[in-house]
C-alpha positions in Angstrom: 1.0 11.7 16.7 3.7 14.3 16.0 3.8 15.4 19.0 4.1 11.7 21.0 7.0 10.3 18.3 8.9 13.6 19.2 8.2 13.4 22.9 9.6 10.2 22.5 12.8 9.8 20.6 15.1 7.7 22.4 17.9 10.1 24.4 20.8 10.5 22.2 19.4 9.0 19.1 18.9 11.5 16.7 16.2 12.2 13.9 18.1 10.4 11.4 19.5 7.4 13.5 15.9 6.8 14.4 15.0 6.5 10.9 18.0 4.0 9.6 17.3 2.3 12.5 13.3 1.7 11.9 14.2 1.4 7.6 12.4 3.9 6.5 13.9 6.9 4.7 14.8 9.9 7.1 11.8 12.2 4.4 9.7 9.7 5.2 10.0 9.4 9.3 9.9 13.1 9.0 6.5 13.8 7.8 5.7 10.8 10.4 6.7 12.6 12.9 4.8 16.1 12.3 1.5 13.8 11.3 1.9 14.4 7.7 0.7 10.5 6.6 -1.9 8.7 6.6 -2.3 5.2 7.0 0.8 4.5 8.1 1.4 0.2 7.3 1.4 -1.4 11.2 5.2 -2.7 10.4 6.7 0.6 10.6 4.7 1.8 13.6 5.8 -1.4 15.7 9.4 -0.5 14.4 9.2 2.7 15.2 7.9 1.4 18.5 10.5 -0.9 18.9 13.8 1.6 18.2 12.1 4.5 20.7 11.6 1.6 22.9 7.6 2.8 23.6 6.0 0.9 25.8 2.9 -2.0 25.4 0.0 1.1 26.1 2.8 4.2 24.2 3.0 1.0 21.3 -1.1 1.2 21.0 -1.5 5.1 21.1 0.8 5.2 18.4 -1.3 2.8 16.6 -4.6 4.3 17.3 -4.0 8.1 18.6 -7.0 9.4 20.7 -7.4 12.4 18.6 -8.7 10.5 15.2 -10.7 8.0 16.8 -13.9 9.4 15.7 -12.0 9.8 12.0 -11.2 5.8 12.0 -15.3 5.4 12.6 -16.2 7.1 9.8 -13.0 5.9 7.5 -14.4 3.7 4.7 -12.9 -0.1 5.4 -9.6 0.0 2.9 -10.4 -2.7 0.3 -8.6 -6.1 0.3 -7.9 -6.0 -3.3 -6.4 -2.7 -2.6 -2.4 -3.7 -3.3 -3.1 -6.0 -5.8 -1.6 -6.1 -9.1 -2.6 -7.5 -12.5 0.3 -8.8 -14.3 1.4 -7.2 -17.1 0.2 -8.7 -20.5 3.8 -8.5 -22.1 5.9 -10.0 -18.4 3.0 -12.6 -18.3 3.6 -13.7 -22.2 7.5 -13.5 -21.5 7.4 -15.5 -18.9 5.3 -18.1 -19.9 8.1 -18.2 -23.4 10.6 -19.2 -21.0 9.9 -22.9 -20.9 13.6 -23.6 -19.9 14.4 -20.9 -18.0 13.4 -20.1 -14.2 11.7 -16.8 -14.2 9.6 -14.6 -11.7 7.2 -11.5 -12.2 7.7 -9.5 -8.8 6.6 -5.8 -8.0 9.3 -3.2 -6.9 9.2 -4.7 -3.6 10.4 -7.7 -5.0 6.2 -9.4 -4.1 6.2 -12.6 -6.5 3.0 -12.1 -8.5 3.3 -14.7 -10.8 6.5 -17.4 -11.4 6.9 -20.6 -14.0 7.0 -23.8 -13.9 11.0 -24.1 -13.9 11.0 -21.5 -10.9 8.9 -23.5 -9.0 11.2 -26.6 -9.8 14.2 -25.0 -8.6 13.3 -22.3 -5.7 10.3 -23.9 -4.2 5.8 -24.1 -5.1 5.3 -21.1 -4.1 1.7 -21.9 -5.1 2.0 -23.9 -1.6 2.7 -20.1 0.1 0.4 -17.8 1.8 -0.2 -15.2 -0.7 1.6 -12.7 1.6 4.6 -14.9 2.6 5.6 -14.6 -1.5 8.3 -11.9 -1.3 11.3 -13.7 -2.2 13.6 -10.6 0.2 11.2 -11.6 2.9 12.1 -15.1 2.2 15.9 -14.7 1.9 16.2 -12.9 5.1 13.7 -14.6 7.2 13.4 -18.6 5.6 15.6 -20.6 6.7 14.5 -23.4 3.9 15.9 -20.7 1.7 18.6 -19.2 3.1 19.9 -22.7 2.5 19.1 -23.3 -0.9 22.0 -21.0 -2.0 25.3 -22.0 -1.8 26.8 -18.5 -1.4 23.4 -16.6 0.2 25.4 -13.3 1.1 25.0 -12.6 -3.1 21.2 -13.5 -3.1 20.8 -11.2 -0.1 22.8 -8.5 -0.7 21.1 -8.7 -4.5 17.7 -8.3 -2.7 19.7 -5.3 -1.4 20.2 -3.9 -4.1 16.6 -4.0 -5.5 14.7 -2.8 -2.3 17.2 0.2 -2.0 16.8 1.0 -5.8 13.5 0.7 -5.4 12.9 3.1 -1.9 14.7 5.9 -4.0 12.4 5.9 -7.0 9.0 5.3 -4.0 10.3 6.7 -0.5 6.5 6.9 -0.2 5.5 3.8 -1.9 3.8 1.7 2.0 3.6 -1.1 1.2 7.8 -1.1 0.1 8.4 1.1 2.9 6.6 -1.5 5.6 8.6 -4.4 4.2 12.2 -2.7 4.7 11.3 -1.8 8.3 10.6 -5.1 8.8 13.4 -6.9 7.6 15.3 -4.3 9.2 13.5 -5.1 12.8 13.7 -9.2 12.2 17.2 -9.4 10.5 20.9 -8.6 11.6 22.3 -9.3 8.4 19.5 -7.1 6.3 20.1 -4.4 9.0 24.1 -4.2 7.8 23.8 -4.6 4.4 21.3 -2.1 3.6 24.0 0.2 5.8 26.5 0.0 3.8 27.5 2.5 0.6 26.3 0.6 -2.7 28.3 -0.4 -5.3 28.5 2.2 -8.0 27.8 -0.5 -10.6 26.5 -3.4 -9.9 25.8 -6.0 -12.3 23.3 -9.5 -12.6 24.6 -11.4 -10.1 25.6 -14.7 -10.3 23.6 -17.4 -7.9 24.9 -21.3 -6.8 21.3 -22.7 -5.8 22.4 -26.2 -3.7 19.0 -27.8 -4.9 18.5 -30.7 -2.6 17.6 -33.2 -5.8 20.2 -31.4 -8.9 22.8 -30.2 -6.2 24.8 -27.1 -7.0 22.9 -25.4 -10.3 24.7 -22.1 -11.3 22.2 -19.1 -12.9 22.8 -15.8 -13.5 19.9 -13.1 -11.9 19.0 -11.0 -14.6 16.4 -7.7 -13.4 14.4 -6.7 -16.9 11.9 -4.1 -16.0 9.1 -2.5 -18.6 10.1 1.3 -19.5 6.1 2.1 -19.4 5.5 -0.2 -16.2 8.5 0.1 -13.4 6.5 -1.3 -11.2 7.0 -5.0 -12.1 10.2 -6.7 -12.8 11.4 -10.3 -14.3 13.0 -11.7 -12.3 15.4 -14.5 -15.0 17.4 -17.0 -13.5 19.4 -17.9 -16.7 22.0 -21.2 -16.7 25.4 -19.4 -16.6 27.1 -23.1 -18.6 25.6 -26.5 -20.1 26.1 -28.4 -17.0 23.7 -25.9 -15.1 21.2 -26.0 -17.9 21.4 -29.7 -18.3 20.2 -30.1 -14.6 17.2 -27.4 -14.7 15.7 -29.9 -17.1 16.5 -33.0 -15.4 14.9 -30.9 -12.6 11.4 -29.8 -14.7 11.2 -33.5 -15.7 11.1 -34.3 -12.2 8.7 -31.2 -11.3 6.0 -32.2 -13.4 3.7 -33.7 -10.7 4.5 -30.7 -8.7 1.0 -28.8 -7.6 2.8 -25.4 -10.2 1.0 -24.0 -13.1 3.4 -22.3 -16.0 1.8 -19.0 -14.9 0.4 -18.3 -11.9 -1.0 -14.8 -11.0 -1.7 -13.9 -7.5 -4.4 -14.9 -6.2 
């Protein structure tokens, strides 16, 4: 794989430019190019194939290098549950305690692991989504309903980029995280633009206006809370900014009593 990627680098593109266009770190791309990374996520390989302008045959070879064929046949299949996390008990308890405040438990790549009823009432019923679709960043950038849900979509989009950037800086070898960043870079021009911008030195909790179809605008402050002993998971709390928004959330909770949601819903 290393020689193939080296030969096929698009003329005029430096290694760091290829990495940026594919949505991965320069260090990670260098190790991929040198053949020092195993089990590269398909999304990253597809991103690289697009950036490097590979043919269909070259893309297939990138996914299945001939010299690794025998090793693949002897390699045990990966567990379908390998990437799944149990929600930290203290986060689950906190989530359930937030009876009137929308909150989500996510992993560092913003995949939703659990949510409470207020979150389902405000943002949508995560139980109706496939497990692979329950990712806040992916929904914000790739789902048209979520894009129309926020009066200032850019504020929530930048919040997602800031979260992913911090996670990527701390975990450059997280294959799932790198794959998500690569996918969003390829599929969404806004993500590429925000990712390329210089991050702010100080980032506080953003104020988001949710344009709920039933309640109208609901203004919330989004706090990201991490556990010191488990930085892999975070609690995203959407607390109402004012009395009016708090009242609208209570009304939404009353109307959401018949929704197919659970007060505590672990990823299944």
